[in-house]
Short mmCIF file of the C-alpha atoms (twelve columns), coordinates in Angstrom:
data_MODEL
# 
_entry.id   MODEL 
# 
loop_
_atom_site.group_PDB 
_atom_site.id 
_atom_site.type_symbol 
_atom_site.label_atom_id 
_atom_site.label_alt_id 
_atom_site.label_comp_id 
_atom_site.label_asym_id 
_atom_site.label_seq_id 
_atom_site.Cartn_x 
_atom_site.Cartn_y 
_atom_site.Cartn_z 
_atom_site.pdbx_PDB_model_num 
ATOM 1   C CA . MET A 1   -46.692  22.256 -14.621 1 
ATOM 2   C CA . ILE A 2   -47.110  18.250 -13.594 1 
ATOM 3   C CA . PRO A 3   -45.338  17.885 -10.326 1 
ATOM 4   C CA . VAL A 4   -43.754  14.653 -11.960 1 
ATOM 5   C CA . SER A 5   -40.323  13.986 -13.603 1 
ATOM 6   C CA . GLN A 6   -39.970  14.229 -16.953 1 
ATOM 7   C CA . SER A 7   -39.190  10.513 -17.862 1 
ATOM 8   C CA . ALA A 8   -42.597  9.890  -16.462 1 
ATOM 9   C CA . VAL A 9   -44.413  12.035 -17.840 1 
ATOM 10  C CA . PHE A 10  -43.334  10.870 -21.410 1 
ATOM 11  C CA . ASP A 11  -43.341  7.300  -20.343 1 
ATOM 12  C CA . PHE A 12  -46.709  7.700  -19.942 1 
ATOM 13  C CA . VAL A 13  -47.519  10.097 -22.416 1 
ATOM 14  C CA . GLY A 14  -45.470  8.321  -25.190 1 
ATOM 15  C CA . ASP A 15  -47.573  5.179  -24.281 1 
ATOM 16  C CA . SER A 16  -50.749  5.076  -26.977 1 
ATOM 17  C CA . ARG A 17  -52.287  2.723  -24.978 1 
ATOM 18  C CA . ASN A 18  -52.771  5.389  -22.279 1 
ATOM 19  C CA . ALA A 19  -54.232  8.138  -24.745 1 
ATOM 20  C CA . PRO A 20  -57.816  7.194  -23.944 1 
ATOM 21  C CA . ARG A 21  -57.003  7.928  -20.097 1 
ATOM 22  C CA . TRP A 22  -56.102  11.252 -20.719 1 
ATOM 23  C CA . VAL A 23  -56.586  12.606 -24.392 1 
ATOM 24  C CA . TRP A 24  -60.204  14.505 -24.689 1 
ATOM 25  C CA . GLY A 25  -62.062  12.221 -27.182 1 
ATOM 26  C CA . ILE A 26  -60.041  9.067  -27.993 1 
ATOM 27  C CA . SER A 27  -62.613  6.181  -26.106 1 
ATOM 28  C CA . ASP A 28  -59.879  3.194  -27.578 1 
ATOM 29  C CA . VAL A 29  -56.819  2.978  -29.171 1 
ATOM 30  C CA . ASP A 30  -55.820  -0.489 -31.576 1 
ATOM 31  C CA . ALA A 31  -54.732  -3.530 -28.997 1 
ATOM 32  C CA . ALA A 32  -52.150  -4.115 -31.713 1 
ATOM 33  C CA . ALA A 33  -50.307  -0.257 -31.412 1 
ATOM 34  C CA . PRO A 34  -46.920  -1.030 -30.626 1 
ATOM 35  C CA . HIS A 35  -45.045  -0.192 -27.340 1 
ATOM 36  C CA . PRO A 36  -42.468  1.652  -27.720 1 
ATOM 37  C CA . LEU A 37  -43.034  3.872  -30.275 1 
ATOM 38  C CA . ARG A 38  -40.724  4.338  -33.241 1 
ATOM 39  C CA . PRO A 39  -40.714  6.671  -35.972 1 
ATOM 40  C CA . GLY A 40  -42.856  5.043  -39.000 1 
ATOM 41  C CA . ASP A 41  -45.327  3.350  -36.204 1 
ATOM 42  C CA . GLU A 42  -48.763  3.700  -37.084 1 
ATOM 43  C CA . VAL A 43  -51.662  3.713  -34.525 1 
ATOM 44  C CA . THR A 44  -55.380  4.245  -34.880 1 
ATOM 45  C CA . PHE A 45  -57.519  5.749  -32.400 1 
ATOM 46  C CA . GLN A 46  -61.384  5.680  -31.654 1 
ATOM 47  C CA . LEU A 47  -63.015  8.438  -31.820 1 
ATOM 48  C CA . GLY A 48  -66.338  9.410  -30.244 1 
ATOM 49  C CA . ALA A 49  -68.496  12.172 -31.616 1 
ATOM 50  C CA . LYS A 50  -71.667  12.990 -31.955 1 
ATOM 51  C CA . GLY A 51  -72.358  9.296  -30.384 1 
ATOM 52  C CA . ARG A 52  -70.196  8.212  -33.121 1 
ATOM 53  C CA . ILE A 53  -67.193  5.988  -33.071 1 
ATOM 54  C CA . LEU A 54  -64.861  7.313  -35.751 1 
ATOM 55  C CA . GLU A 55  -61.062  5.944  -36.440 1 
ATOM 56  C CA . SER A 56  -58.062  8.180  -36.467 1 
ATOM 57  C CA . ARG A 57  -54.953  7.014  -37.337 1 
ATOM 58  C CA . TRP A 58  -51.967  8.622  -36.729 1 
ATOM 59  C CA . ARG A 59  -48.192  7.767  -37.709 1 
ATOM 60  C CA . ILE A 60  -45.060  8.610  -35.456 1 
ATOM 61  C CA . GLU A 61  -42.896  10.869 -37.191 1 
ATOM 62  C CA . GLU A 62  -40.423  11.587 -34.870 1 
ATOM 63  C CA . TRP A 63  -39.438  9.706  -31.453 1 
ATOM 64  C CA . VAL A 64  -37.255  11.959 -28.885 1 
ATOM 65  C CA . PRO A 65  -37.532  10.369 -25.505 1 
ATOM 66  C CA . PRO A 66  -38.017  11.977 -23.163 1 
ATOM 67  C CA . VAL A 67  -38.176  15.447 -24.647 1 
ATOM 68  C CA . ARG A 68  -40.651  15.327 -27.515 1 
ATOM 69  C CA . VAL A 69  -43.063  12.847 -29.959 1 
ATOM 70  C CA . THR A 70  -44.575  14.014 -33.160 1 
ATOM 71  C CA . SER A 71  -46.963  11.893 -35.626 1 
ATOM 72  C CA . THR A 72  -49.407  13.091 -38.325 1 
ATOM 73  C CA . GLY A 73  -52.778  11.647 -39.018 1 
ATOM 74  C CA . HIS A 74  -56.197  12.932 -39.956 1 
ATOM 75  C CA . ALA A 75  -59.152  12.549 -38.162 1 
ATOM 76  C CA . LEU A 76  -63.028  13.779 -39.108 1 
ATOM 77  C CA . GLY A 77  -61.525  14.574 -42.846 1 
ATOM 78  C CA . ALA A 78  -59.446  16.742 -41.657 1 
ATOM 79  C CA . GLN A 79  -54.840  16.282 -42.266 1 
ATOM 80  C CA . ALA A 80  -53.246  17.390 -38.722 1 
ATOM 81  C CA . ARG A 81  -49.670  17.566 -37.367 1 
ATOM 82  C CA . LEU A 82  -49.347  16.938 -33.734 1 
ATOM 83  C CA . ARG A 83  -46.568  17.479 -31.300 1 
ATOM 84  C CA . ILE A 84  -45.999  16.782 -27.627 1 
ATOM 85  C CA . GLU A 85  -43.467  18.034 -25.922 1 
ATOM 86  C CA . CYS A 86  -42.098  17.310 -22.475 1 
ATOM 87  C CA . ARG A 87  -39.821  19.983 -21.106 1 
ATOM 88  C CA . ALA A 88  -37.992  19.348 -17.584 1 
ATOM 89  C CA . LEU A 89  -38.477  22.505 -15.318 1 
ATOM 90  C CA . GLY A 90  -36.487  21.163 -12.346 1 
ATOM 91  C CA . PRO A 91  -36.617  17.465 -10.482 1 
ATOM 92  C CA . GLY A 92  -39.896  16.078 -10.612 1 
ATOM 93  C CA . GLN A 93  -41.473  19.241 -12.074 1 
ATOM 94  C CA . THR A 94  -42.316  18.888 -16.143 1 
ATOM 95  C CA . GLN A 95  -44.044  21.451 -18.542 1 
ATOM 96  C CA . VAL A 96  -46.148  19.820 -21.070 1 
ATOM 97  C CA . GLU A 97  -47.031  21.161 -24.484 1 
ATOM 98  C CA . GLU A 98  -48.878  19.926 -26.947 1 
ATOM 99  C CA . VAL A 99  -48.914  22.224 -30.573 1 
ATOM 100 C CA . LEU A 100 -51.677  20.506 -33.763 1 
ATOM 101 C CA . GLN A 101 -51.618  22.150 -36.703 1 
ATOM 102 C CA . TYR A 102 -54.279  21.313 -38.946 1 
ATOM 103 C CA . ARG A 103 -55.926  21.393 -42.012 1 
ATOM 104 C CA . LEU A 104 -59.940  21.286 -42.634 1 
ATOM 105 C CA . PRO A 105 -61.249  19.955 -45.816 1 
ATOM 106 C CA . GLY A 106 -62.995  22.186 -48.103 1 
ATOM 107 C CA . GLY A 107 -60.729  24.594 -48.937 1 
ATOM 108 C CA . PRO A 108 -62.513  28.303 -48.401 1 
ATOM 109 C CA . LEU A 109 -65.682  26.554 -46.357 1 
ATOM 110 C CA . GLY A 110 -62.884  24.934 -44.529 1 
ATOM 111 C CA . LEU A 111 -61.323  28.326 -43.508 1 
ATOM 112 C CA . VAL A 112 -64.672  29.840 -42.725 1 
ATOM 113 C CA . ALA A 113 -65.252  26.591 -40.517 1 
ATOM 114 C CA . ASP A 114 -62.293  27.073 -38.368 1 
ATOM 115 C CA . ARG A 115 -63.125  30.754 -37.968 1 
ATOM 116 C CA . LEU A 116 -66.363  30.157 -36.879 1 
ATOM 117 C CA . GLY A 117 -65.724  27.823 -34.534 1 
ATOM 118 C CA . ILE A 118 -63.177  24.587 -34.825 1 
ATOM 119 C CA . HIS A 119 -60.837  26.428 -33.702 1 
ATOM 120 C CA . GLY A 120 -62.045  27.018 -30.332 1 
ATOM 121 C CA . ILE A 121 -63.281  23.754 -30.017 1 
ATOM 122 C CA . LEU A 122 -59.670  22.154 -30.757 1 
ATOM 123 C CA . GLU A 123 -58.216  24.442 -27.831 1 
ATOM 124 C CA . MET A 124 -60.946  23.405 -25.389 1 
ATOM 125 C CA . GLN A 125 -60.203  19.673 -26.038 1 
ATOM 126 C CA . ALA A 126 -56.659  20.245 -25.812 1 
ATOM 127 C CA . ARG A 127 -57.696  22.297 -22.343 1 
ATOM 128 C CA . ASN A 128 -59.205  19.377 -21.407 1 
ATOM 129 C CA . SER A 129 -57.015  16.924 -22.248 1 
ATOM 130 C CA . MET A 130 -54.048  19.149 -20.259 1 
ATOM 131 C CA . ARG A 131 -56.183  18.797 -17.038 1 
ATOM 132 C CA . ARG A 132 -56.811  15.256 -17.387 1 
ATOM 133 C CA . LEU A 133 -53.381  14.520 -17.810 1 
ATOM 134 C CA . HIS A 134 -52.420  16.043 -14.781 1 
ATOM 135 C CA . ARG A 135 -55.000  14.737 -12.770 1 
ATOM 136 C CA . VAL A 136 -53.992  11.172 -14.091 1 
ATOM 137 C CA . LEU A 137 -50.194  11.326 -13.156 1 
ATOM 138 C CA . THR A 138 -50.845  12.742 -9.855  1 
ATOM 139 C CA . THR A 139 -53.793  11.060 -8.371  1 
ATOM 140 C CA . GLY A 140 -53.940  8.430  -10.671 1 
ATOM 141 C CA . LEU A 141 -57.649  9.180  -11.176 1 
ATOM 142 C CA . ASN A 142 -59.405  9.875  -14.549 1 
ATOM 143 C CA . ASP A 143 -62.710  9.657  -15.791 1 
ATOM 144 C CA . ARG A 144 -62.669  6.051  -16.596 1 
ATOM 145 C CA . SER A 145 -61.798  5.356  -12.940 1 
ATOM 146 C CA . PRO A 146 -64.714  4.228  -11.249 1 
ATOM 147 C CA . ALA A 147 -67.127  6.711  -10.195 1 
ATOM 148 C CA . ARG A 148 -67.475  7.351  -6.457  1 
ATOM 149 C CA . PRO A 149 -70.870  5.587  -5.218  1 
ATOM 150 C CA . ARG A 150 -73.327  8.288  -5.207  1 
ATOM 151 C CA . ARG A 151 -75.336  9.316  -1.727  1 
ATOM 152 C CA . ALA A 152 -78.298  7.365  -1.062  1 
ATOM 153 C CA . ARG A 153 -81.293  9.903  -1.748  1 
ATOM 154 C CA . GLY A 154 -84.960  9.113  -0.456  1 
ATOM 155 C CA . PRO A 155 -87.774  8.241  -2.200  1 
ATOM 156 C CA . ARG A 156 -88.977  10.951 -4.687  1 
ATOM 157 C CA . ARG A 157 -92.269  12.940 -3.439  1 
ATOM 158 C CA . ARG A 158 -94.645  12.921 -6.462  1 
ATOM 159 C CA . ALA A 159 -97.906  15.643 -6.310  1 
ATOM 160 C CA . ALA A 160 -100.750 13.957 -5.327  1 
ATOM 161 C CA . THR A 161 -103.111 12.443 -8.422  1 
ATOM 162 C CA . GLY A 162 -106.000 11.273 -8.832  1 
ATOM 163 C CA . GLU A 163 -109.494 10.493 -6.560  1 
ATOM 164 C CA . GLY A 164 -109.001 12.531 -3.380  1 
ATOM 165 C CA . ALA A 165 -106.133 14.390 -4.447  1 
ATOM 166 C CA . ASP A 166 -107.864 17.810 -3.660  1 
ATOM 167 C CA . GLY A 167 -109.009 17.092 -0.423  1 
ATOM 168 C CA . ARG A 168 -112.620 16.078 -1.741  1 
# 
């Protein structure tokens, strides 16, 4: 549950320019991404994966403010359908649900890969995204906010080496 109104949550989630602030793995969004979105619009995201930057293209299929946005796309060879739904739980309280249906390439090998770990990775990514969304909407902070300054530390002490180190 996010202690923010349904319309405010949907406005934030539905603005693709905000995706790098809360969606785990998205590092950037195409500057030409339309806003507000409409069915048929296409958005290209940049994904960071194992030190590489990859593109992921998505098409808006359904746009129902302030409740739901559904899109289809592909990333890393997989085809997917993503539905994000915002449900009002009361004044200033919203439940966000993200449902990702996907099909990996490779036929039977893709199914094996899914069972051996891809599914768990995607679930972890979704949980991280929901945590980040909550944090951004309730505090304004996110992983792209300036980091807090580190405490100053004294110089590192190194073991004495060389002549005279053993007391001779």
